[in-house]
Residue frames relative to the residue before (quaternion, step in Angstrom):
aa qw qx qy qz dx dy dz
X 1.0000 0.0000 0.0000 0.0000 0.00 0.00 0.00
X 0.2903 -0.7291 0.5893 0.1920 3.54 -1.12 0.67
X 0.0732 0.8312 -0.5407 0.1064 3.56 -0.25 1.28
X 0.3535 0.7805 -0.4707 0.2105 3.59 1.26 0.02
X 0.7576 0.3795 -0.2064 0.4893 3.58 0.99 -0.81
X 0.4994 0.6730 -0.4202 0.3480 3.58 1.26 0.03
X 0.4536 -0.6614 0.5268 0.2816 3.55 -1.12 0.73
X 0.3537 -0.7199 0.5564 0.2169 3.57 -0.90 0.93
X 0.4604 -0.6853 0.4918 0.2766 3.57 -0.84 0.96
X 0.3633 -0.7115 0.5592 0.2216 3.55 -1.17 0.64
X 0.5799 0.6218 -0.3497 0.3934 3.57 1.31 0.04
X 0.4797 0.6462 -0.4464 0.3912 3.57 1.14 0.66
X 0.1323 -0.7885 0.6000 0.0261 3.55 -0.81 1.11
X 0.2254 -0.7989 0.5492 0.0966 3.57 -0.78 1.04
X 0.0055 0.8074 -0.5885 0.0416 3.59 -0.49 1.21
X 0.3292 0.8002 -0.4680 0.1798 3.57 1.19 0.22
X 0.6954 0.4415 -0.2932 0.4853 3.58 1.18 -0.30
X 0.5560 0.6232 -0.3810 0.3967 3.58 1.29 -0.01
X 0.4844 -0.6305 0.5172 0.3167 3.53 -1.30 0.39
X 0.5929 -0.5841 0.4134 0.3694 3.59 -1.23 0.40
X 0.1984 -0.7515 0.6122 0.1454 3.54 -1.29 0.40
X 0.2253 -0.7795 0.5725 0.1177 3.58 -1.02 0.74
X 0.1081 -0.8127 0.5716 0.0337 3.53 -0.82 0.98
X 0.1962 -0.7573 0.6103 0.1244 3.56 -1.26 0.43
X 0.3250 0.7419 -0.5449 0.2168 3.53 -1.13 0.59
X 0.6622 -0.5040 0.3708 0.4123 3.54 -1.26 -0.17
X 0.5625 -0.6064 0.4446 0.3439 3.53 -1.22 0.47
X 0.0076 0.8010 -0.5973 0.0400 3.56 -0.88 0.97
X 0.7735 -0.3583 0.2330 0.4679 3.56 -1.27 -0.16
X 0.6050 0.5646 -0.3659 0.4259 3.59 1.06 -0.68
X 0.6616 0.4960 -0.3022 0.4742 3.54 0.92 -0.90
X 0.6235 0.5435 -0.3404 0.4471 3.56 0.99 -0.82
X 0.6640 0.4995 -0.3105 0.4617 3.58 0.89 -0.92
X 0.6362 0.5186 -0.3308 0.4657 3.58 0.96 -0.84
X 0.6433 0.5283 -0.3219 0.4510 3.57 0.96 -0.88
X 0.6601 0.5055 -0.3079 0.4625 3.56 0.97 -0.84
X 0.6622 0.4937 -0.3093 0.4712 3.56 0.98 -0.82
X 0.5836 0.5528 -0.3751 0.4617 3.59 1.11 -0.59
X 0.6404 0.5117 -0.3143 0.4789 3.54 1.02 -0.80
X 0.5563 0.6306 -0.3624 0.4020 3.56 1.15 -0.75
X 0.8132 0.2929 -0.1331 0.4849 3.54 0.71 -1.06
X 0.7949 0.3570 -0.1573 0.4647 3.58 1.00 -0.79
X 0.4025 -0.7187 0.4806 0.3007 3.58 1.19 -0.25
X 0.4229 0.7125 -0.4516 0.3309 3.56 1.21 0.54
X 0.5266 -0.6050 0.4882 0.3439 3.56 -1.07 0.73
X 0.4723 -0.6966 0.4527 0.2946 3.64 -0.65 1.03
X 0.5856 0.5878 -0.3802 0.4088 3.60 1.09 -0.60
X 0.6142 0.5425 -0.3488 0.4548 3.56 1.11 -0.65
X 0.6656 0.4980 -0.3001 0.4679 3.56 0.92 -0.94
X 0.6286 0.5465 -0.3399 0.4367 3.57 1.00 -0.81
X 0.6577 0.5046 -0.3117 0.4644 3.57 1.14 -0.55
X 0.7105 0.4624 -0.2469 0.4695 3.56 1.24 -0.38
X 0.7690 0.3247 -0.1579 0.5275 3.56 1.14 -0.65
X 0.1820 -0.7744 0.5946 0.1164 3.59 -0.99 0.76
X 0.4724 -0.7177 0.4484 0.2463 3.55 -1.14 0.65
X 0.6541 0.5783 -0.3141 0.3729 3.57 1.17 -0.25
X 0.2403 0.7895 -0.5350 0.1808 3.57 1.04 0.60
X 0.4870 -0.6494 0.4810 0.3314 3.56 -0.99 0.71
X 0.5607 -0.5734 0.4618 0.3790 3.52 -1.16 0.51
X 0.6533 -0.4935 0.3768 0.4333 3.59 -1.17 0.43
X 0.6415 -0.5775 0.3518 0.3622 3.53 -1.03 0.86
X 0.5283 -0.6447 0.4535 0.3155 3.53 -1.00 0.87
X 0.6055 0.5743 -0.3560 0.4206 3.58 1.20 -0.48
X 0.6235 0.5364 -0.3406 0.4556 3.55 1.20 -0.43
X 0.2128 -0.7636 0.5994 0.1111 3.55 -0.69 1.10
X 0.4691 -0.6855 0.4673 0.3027 3.61 -0.64 1.04
X 0.1820 -0.8030 0.5635 0.0672 3.54 -0.84 1.01
X 0.3957 -0.6863 0.5455 0.2735 3.59 -1.00 0.73
X 0.6157 -0.5255 0.4065 0.4237 3.61 -1.18 0.30
X 0.5557 -0.6091 0.4333 0.3641 3.59 -1.08 0.53
X 0.5756 -0.5763 0.4500 0.3663 3.55 -1.16 0.59
X 0.7677 0.3574 -0.2560 0.4662 3.54 -1.01 0.76
X 0.5332 0.5893 -0.4227 0.4357 3.60 1.27 -0.02
X 0.3098 -0.8151 0.4582 0.1723 3.56 -0.07 1.29
X 0.6720 0.4939 -0.3144 0.4534 3.59 0.91 -0.85
X 0.6514 0.5017 -0.3124 0.4758 3.59 0.99 -0.83
X 0.6288 0.5274 -0.3311 0.4656 3.58 1.05 -0.73
X 0.6163 0.5403 -0.3319 0.4669 3.56 1.04 -0.79
X 0.6632 0.5010 -0.3017 0.4670 3.57 0.86 -0.97
X 0.6672 0.5106 -0.3024 0.4502 3.58 0.92 -0.92
X 0.6662 0.4909 -0.3107 0.4677 3.59 1.01 -0.72
X 0.6222 0.5110 -0.3428 0.4839 3.58 1.04 -0.70
X 0.6498 0.5055 -0.3185 0.4699 3.58 0.93 -0.87
X 0.6354 0.5289 -0.3258 0.4587 3.58 1.00 -0.81
X 0.6390 0.5204 -0.3201 0.4673 3.56 1.07 -0.74
X 0.6449 0.4995 -0.3290 0.4758 3.60 1.00 -0.74
X 0.6141 0.5500 -0.3504 0.4446 3.59 1.04 -0.71
X 0.6576 0.5073 -0.3116 0.4617 3.57 0.92 -0.91
X 0.6608 0.5193 -0.3035 0.4490 3.56 0.97 -0.87
X 0.7544 0.4108 -0.2432 0.4506 3.58 0.67 -1.04
X 0.5455 0.5553 -0.4084 0.4768 3.60 1.17 -0.37
X 0.6526 0.5272 -0.3005 0.4537 3.55 0.94 -0.93
X 0.6845 0.4865 -0.2820 0.4640 3.58 0.88 -0.97
X 0.6883 0.4873 -0.2919 0.4511 3.58 0.86 -0.94
X 0.6277 0.5262 -0.3417 0.4609 3.60 0.98 -0.78
X 0.6434 0.5253 -0.3208 0.4552 3.59 0.98 -0.82
X 0.7270 0.3904 -0.2261 0.5175 3.57 1.18 -0.55
X 0.4910 -0.6843 0.4045 0.3564 3.58 1.30 0.38
X 0.5268 0.5823 -0.4350 0.4406 3.55 0.98 0.91
X 0.3687 -0.7009 0.5608 0.2414 3.53 -1.31 0.26
X 0.2931 -0.7703 0.5447 0.1552 3.55 -0.73 1.07
X 0.2031 -0.7575 0.6119 0.1029 3.56 -0.86 1.02
X 0.3662 -0.7644 0.4900 0.2035 3.55 -0.51 1.18
X 0.3704 -0.7144 0.5416 0.2431 3.59 -0.94 0.82
X 0.4183 -0.6291 0.5722 0.3191 3.54 -1.31 0.21
X 0.1904 -0.7457 0.6224 0.1424 3.55 -1.24 0.48
X 0.1690 -0.8109 0.5587 0.0416 3.55 -0.69 1.15
X 0.2218 -0.7353 0.6288 0.1213 3.54 -0.91 1.02
X 0.0955 0.8004 -0.5864 0.0798 3.59 -0.81 0.94
X 0.2723 -0.7343 0.5944 0.1825 3.54 -1.31 0.21
X 0.8377 0.1803 -0.1440 0.4950 3.56 -0.81 0.99
X 0.7235 -0.3274 0.2840 0.5373 3.57 0.31 -1.28
X 0.0022 0.7934 -0.6085 0.0154 3.55 -1.20 0.54
X 0.4866 -0.6462 0.4832 0.3349 3.62 -1.08 0.57
X 0.0286 -0.7690 0.6386 0.0046 3.54 -1.11 0.77
X 0.6201 -0.5338 0.4106 0.4024 3.57 -1.26 0.16
X 0.6707 0.4645 -0.2884 0.5013 3.58 1.31 -0.11
X 0.7081 -0.3615 0.2657 0.5453 3.59 1.24 0.03
X 0.6808 -0.4627 0.3513 0.4462 3.54 -1.25 -0.21
X 0.2560 -0.7649 0.5753 0.1362 3.52 -0.69 1.12
X 0.0925 -0.8104 0.5783 0.0149 3.56 -0.90 0.95
X 0.6218 -0.5768 0.3875 0.3613 3.53 -1.11 0.73
X 0.6256 0.5772 -0.3356 0.4035 3.57 1.05 -0.80
X 0.5979 0.5735 -0.3627 0.4266 3.59 1.21 -0.38
X 0.4100 -0.6551 0.5167 0.3685 3.55 1.12 -0.57
X 0.7000 -0.4144 0.3287 0.4798 3.62 -1.22 -0.02
X 0.0406 0.8076 -0.5867 0.0432 3.59 -1.02 0.73
X 0.3400 -0.7073 0.5847 0.2054 3.51 -1.35 0.37
X 0.1766 -0.7652 0.6123 0.0913 3.56 -0.98 0.92
X 0.3144 -0.7838 0.5012 0.1885 3.62 -0.40 1.15
X 0.5977 0.6032 -0.3649 0.3818 3.58 1.12 -0.60
X 0.7827 0.2140 -0.1480 0.5655 3.61 1.12 -0.55
X 0.3882 -0.7562 0.4471 0.2785 3.57 1.35 0.09
X 0.5080 0.6246 -0.4318 0.4067 3.53 0.89 1.01
X 0.3075 -0.6925 0.6223 0.1964 3.50 -1.23 0.68
X 0.1428 -0.7961 0.5855 0.0558 3.57 -0.90 0.95
X 0.1000 0.7986 -0.5879 0.0811 3.56 -0.95 0.88
X 0.2344 -0.6923 0.6656 0.1506 3.50 -1.12 0.87
X 0.4225 -0.7517 0.4426 0.2462 3.58 -0.49 1.18
X 0.5035 0.6307 -0.4340 0.4004 3.59 1.24 -0.19
X 0.5229 0.6417 -0.4132 0.3796 3.59 1.21 -0.39
X 0.6214 0.5609 -0.3587 0.4131 3.57 1.02 -0.67
X 0.5815 0.5411 -0.3754 0.4777 3.58 1.18 -0.46
X 0.6486 0.5051 -0.3122 0.4762 3.57 1.01 -0.82
X 0.6191 0.5489 -0.3418 0.4456 3.56 1.00 -0.82
X 0.6994 0.4678 -0.2610 0.4732 3.54 0.98 -0.89
X 0.7894 0.3647 -0.1707 0.4634 3.57 0.79 -1.06
X 0.7429 0.3972 -0.2374 0.4837 3.60 0.80 -0.94
X 0.7827 0.3317 -0.1674 0.4993 3.56 0.85 -0.99
X 0.3537 -0.7716 0.4689 0.2443 3.60 1.34 0.00
X 0.5271 0.5988 -0.4168 0.4358 3.55 1.00 0.90
X 0.0204 0.8365 -0.5455 0.0476 3.60 0.39 1.21
X 0.5940 0.6220 -0.4184 0.2919 3.52 -1.35 0.04
X 0.5926 -0.6119 0.4053 0.3318 3.53 -1.12 0.73
X 0.6772 0.4899 -0.3242 0.4431 3.59 0.92 -0.78
X 0.5709 0.5513 -0.3785 0.4763 3.59 1.17 -0.48
X 0.6518 0.5051 -0.3048 0.4766 3.58 1.01 -0.83
X 0.6523 0.5121 -0.3106 0.4645 3.56 0.99 -0.85
X 0.6021 0.5730 -0.3469 0.4345 3.58 1.04 -0.78
X 0.6318 0.5395 -0.3338 0.4453 3.59 0.97 -0.84
X 0.6642 0.4841 -0.3010 0.4837 3.59 0.92 -0.89
X 0.6654 0.5123 -0.3081 0.4470 3.58 0.89 -0.93
X 0.6154 0.5413 -0.3457 0.4569 3.60 1.06 -0.68
X 0.6811 0.4743 -0.2955 0.4730 3.59 0.90 -0.90
X 0.6167 0.5108 -0.3428 0.4912 3.58 1.06 -0.66
X 0.5746 0.5804 -0.3668 0.4455 3.57 1.15 -0.59
X 0.6296 0.5121 -0.3281 0.4833 3.58 1.07 -0.69
X 0.6116 0.5367 -0.3479 0.4656 3.58 1.09 -0.66
X 0.6297 0.5227 -0.3271 0.4725 3.57 0.98 -0.82
X 0.6388 0.5184 -0.3220 0.4686 3.59 0.97 -0.84
X 0.6415 0.5255 -0.3197 0.4584 3.57 1.01 -0.79
X 0.6686 0.5044 -0.2980 0.4580 3.58 0.91 -0.92
X 0.7138 0.4503 -0.2475 0.4758 3.57 1.05 -0.76
X 0.5220 -0.6632 0.3990 0.3583 3.58 1.28 -0.07
X 0.4175 0.7258 -0.4580 0.2985 3.58 1.27 0.08
X 0.6521 0.5351 -0.3205 0.4310 3.59 0.90 -0.92
X 0.6541 0.5127 -0.3131 0.4595 3.59 0.95 -0.88
X 0.6534 0.5155 -0.3163 0.4553 3.58 0.95 -0.85
X 0.6506 0.5094 -0.3126 0.4685 3.56 0.99 -0.83
X 0.6499 0.5171 -0.3183 0.4571 3.56 0.93 -0.89
X 0.6494 0.5101 -0.3160 0.4671 3.59 0.96 -0.86
X 0.6548 0.5042 -0.3104 0.4697 3.59 0.97 -0.83
X 0.6304 0.5223 -0.3339 0.4673 3.59 1.04 -0.72
X 0.6458 0.5187 -0.3174 0.4617 3.56 0.98 -0.82
X 0.6759 0.4928 -0.2925 0.4634 3.57 0.97 -0.82
X 0.6118 0.5958 -0.3599 0.3758 3.58 1.01 -0.73
X 0.1580 -0.8205 0.5309 0.1414 3.57 0.99 -0.82
X 0.6676 0.4590 -0.2707 0.5199 3.55 1.27 0.30
X 0.4478 -0.7262 0.4476 0.2679 3.57 -0.62 1.09
X 0.6485 0.5217 -0.3314 0.4444 3.59 0.92 -0.83
X 0.6590 0.4947 -0.3034 0.4785 3.58 0.99 -0.84
X 0.6410 0.5146 -0.3199 0.4712 3.58 1.01 -0.81
X 0.6444 0.5181 -0.3183 0.4636 3.58 1.00 -0.80
X 0.6346 0.5378 -0.3303 0.4462 3.58 1.01 -0.82
X 0.6423 0.4989 -0.3199 0.4860 3.58 1.06 -0.73
X 0.6215 0.5425 -0.3389 0.4522 3.57 1.03 -0.74
X 0.6149 0.5475 -0.3437 0.4516 3.57 1.02 -0.80
X 0.6759 0.4891 -0.2990 0.4632 3.59 0.89 -0.91
X 0.6241 0.5334 -0.3358 0.4617 3.59 1.07 -0.72
X 0.6937 0.4802 -0.2755 0.4608 3.57 0.89 -0.94
X 0.6528 0.5041 -0.3239 0.4636 3.58 0.96 -0.79
X 0.6126 0.5278 -0.3532 0.4706 3.57 1.09 -0.61
X 0.6335 0.5137 -0.3345 0.4722 3.61 1.00 -0.75
X 0.6111 0.5262 -0.3471 0.4787 3.60 1.09 -0.64
X 0.6504 0.5104 -0.3092 0.4701 3.57 0.98 -0.87
X 0.6369 0.5172 -0.3247 0.4705 3.58 0.99 -0.81
X 0.6114 0.5311 -0.3520 0.4692 3.60 1.06 -0.68
X 0.6417 0.5171 -0.3151 0.4708 3.56 1.07 -0.73
X 0.6035 0.5468 -0.3452 0.4665 3.57 1.08 -0.74
X 0.6366 0.5164 -0.3251 0.4716 3.58 0.96 -0.85
X 0.6656 0.5149 -0.3193 0.4358 3.59 0.81 -0.99
X 0.6470 0.5240 -0.3171 0.4541 3.60 0.93 -0.90
X 0.7360 0.4399 -0.2465 0.4517 3.56 0.72 -1.08
X 0.6348 0.5285 -0.3340 0.4540 3.59 1.02 -0.76
X 0.6771 0.4740 -0.3004 0.4760 3.58 0.97 -0.79
X 0.6287 0.5286 -0.3385 0.4590 3.60 1.03 -0.73
X 0.7022 0.4724 -0.2553 0.4676 3.55 1.05 -0.83
X 0.8576 0.1469 -0.0052 0.4929 3.58 0.80 -1.01
X 0.3666 -0.7509 0.4802 0.2667 3.60 1.27 0.03
X 0.1642 0.8348 -0.5058 0.1426 3.54 0.75 1.07
X 0.6590 0.5565 -0.3099 0.4000 3.59 1.14 -0.54
X 0.1606 -0.7486 0.6384 0.0793 3.49 -1.20 0.78
X 0.6839 -0.4690 0.3322 0.4494 3.62 -1.17 0.31
X 0.7844 0.3065 -0.2427 0.4816 3.56 -0.89 0.97
X 0.5269 0.6617 -0.4111 0.3399 3.60 1.18 -0.39
X 0.6627 0.5066 -0.3213 0.4482 3.58 0.83 -0.92
X 0.6337 0.5343 -0.3283 0.4530 3.57 0.99 -0.81
X 0.6079 0.5539 -0.3512 0.4476 3.59 1.08 -0.67
X 0.6770 0.4840 -0.2930 0.4706 3.58 0.90 -0.91
X 0.6573 0.5027 -0.3154 0.4646 3.57 0.95 -0.85
X 0.6263 0.5304 -0.3309 0.4659 3.56 1.06 -0.72
X 0.6493 0.5062 -0.3148 0.4723 3.58 1.00 -0.82
X 0.6483 0.5170 -0.3205 0.4579 3.58 0.94 -0.87
X 0.6769 0.4877 -0.2906 0.4685 3.57 0.96 -0.86
X 0.6493 0.5592 -0.3196 0.4045 3.57 1.00 -0.85
X 0.7736 0.3292 -0.1778 0.5115 3.59 1.10 -0.61
X 0.2920 0.7309 -0.5461 0.2869 3.55 1.07 0.76
X 0.6128 -0.5801 0.3899 0.3688 3.57 -1.08 0.70
X 0.6591 0.5240 -0.3296 0.4271 3.59 0.89 -0.86
X 0.6810 0.4780 -0.2994 0.4670 3.58 0.91 -0.86
X 0.6627 0.5014 -0.3169 0.4572 3.58 0.93 -0.84
X 0.6587 0.5014 -0.3201 0.4607 3.60 0.92 -0.82
X 0.6359 0.5221 -0.3377 0.4572 3.57 0.98 -0.77
X 0.6766 0.4957 -0.2906 0.4605 3.57 1.02 -0.80
X 0.7780 0.3814 -0.1856 0.4635 3.58 0.89 -0.94
X 0.7953 0.2901 -0.1354 0.5147 3.57 1.08 -0.73
X 0.4287 -0.7109 0.4567 0.3198 3.55 1.21 -0.41
X 0.7704 0.2000 -0.1442 0.5879 3.59 1.29 0.04
X 0.3897 -0.7169 0.5376 0.2125 3.55 -1.26 0.50
X 0.0717 -0.7827 0.6182 0.0059 3.57 -0.88 1.02
X 0.2800 -0.8256 0.4609 0.1658 3.62 0.14 1.27
X 0.6631 0.5219 -0.3292 0.4237 3.61 0.94 -0.77
X 0.6665 0.4756 -0.3082 0.4843 3.59 1.24 -0.23
X 0.4048 0.7146 -0.4784 0.3108 3.60 1.27 0.01
X 0.1088 -0.7960 0.5929 0.0549 3.58 -1.06 0.80
X 0.7820 0.3175 -0.1583 0.5125 3.59 1.23 -0.33
X 0.5857 -0.5915 0.3763 0.4067 3.58 1.19 -0.23
X 0.5766 -0.5907 0.4394 0.3542 3.54 -1.23 0.44
X 0.6805 -0.4595 0.3642 0.4394 3.54 -1.29 0.21
X 0.6590 0.5138 -0.3116 0.4523 3.58 0.92 -0.89
X 0.6616 0.5051 -0.3099 0.4596 3.58 0.95 -0.84
X 0.6528 0.5231 -0.3190 0.4456 3.58 0.91 -0.88
X 0.6550 0.4995 -0.3022 0.4798 3.55 0.96 -0.88
X 0.6590 0.5355 -0.3157 0.4235 3.57 0.89 -0.96
X 0.7256 0.4393 -0.2643 0.4590 3.60 0.84 -0.92
X 0.5898 0.5278 -0.3769 0.4811 3.59 1.10 -0.53
X 0.6680 0.5018 -0.2995 0.4607 3.58 0.90 -0.93
X 0.6223 0.5453 -0.3467 0.4418 3.59 1.05 -0.72
X 0.6718 0.4807 -0.2948 0.4803 3.58 0.95 -0.87
X 0.6813 0.4964 -0.2970 0.4485 3.54 0.96 -0.84
X 0.6488 0.5258 -0.3246 0.4441 3.58 1.03 -0.72
X 0.7731 0.3779 -0.1809 0.4763 3.57 0.99 -0.85
X 0.2111 -0.7779 0.5537 0.2089 3.58 0.94 -0.86
X 0.6109 0.5551 -0.3110 0.4710 3.55 1.33 0.30
X 0.3581 -0.7686 0.4837 0.2169 3.57 -0.43 1.17
X 0.5440 0.6068 -0.4081 0.4114 3.61 1.21 -0.29
X 0.6259 0.5254 -0.3323 0.4710 3.58 1.25 -0.34
X 0.6377 0.5616 -0.3034 0.4312 3.57 1.31 -0.06
X 0.3821 0.7348 -0.4829 0.2843 3.59 1.17 0.45
X 0.1071 -0.8300 0.5471 0.0168 3.53 0.22 1.30
X 0.6289 0.5752 -0.3346 0.4021 3.59 1.15 -0.54
X 0.7028 0.4111 -0.2638 0.5172 3.58 1.22 -0.39
X 0.5171 0.6668 -0.4062 0.3507 3.56 1.25 -0.29
X 0.4069 -0.7124 0.5178 0.2425 3.57 -0.84 0.97
X 0.7770 0.1535 -0.0655 0.6069 3.56 1.14 -0.73
X 0.2937 -0.7673 0.5478 0.1580 3.55 -0.88 0.98
């Protein structure tokens, strides 16, 4: 990726030197989203995560002043520049739709950290908490992306951030709330999972929209970059993860979509650069 000319976002908070916090409370939409994202990377049944994480964690102590990453931290700078690129893209899209884009914060942490959605843990992978509008990531995940999921490369790493920012866009547009309400009404795990798949595939499509617009604006892509993102999307499909972890595929338990679906929707967003092409909820076929 060519990021030398990209503006680094100022919305990055560094908690890597902080200790973990544990919260207690009732399960809410934030916990549900975290559970779904855990399934994204680990192939874990979200119901299991919901039993382990609570949504009522206190916000980080008021005494803690958010700290930016230290100068010279190359990985943190990379993350900040990718986040800055997503900000430019979504400001552009929202203005065109007569809306105002509220930039999310991105929190770097190690091990565990308190969030408004409960205790965030590295094992969950990167996740978005709608209750505080923050993306959380332990940078050690990128080692897992490279080694465990066999998806190396900077653009694969950028795709992960863009996907989580896609969830922020869904939150701002009210899509996440509508999906959560529909899941609650369904009273059926398979139906709730099917809605989760559509939510996640839309976030993949939104990541593709970012990639299209960022490259059109700043020529950030180099040969092989797109293949890196497609490889990452394929590597974390529900079917592939279930085959690796369980030895069998259970489609009704999918929460994020198959490898083929994830690739297809990312490519759709990237080909068009138009979020109107990302309506997974009206699509007859995913």
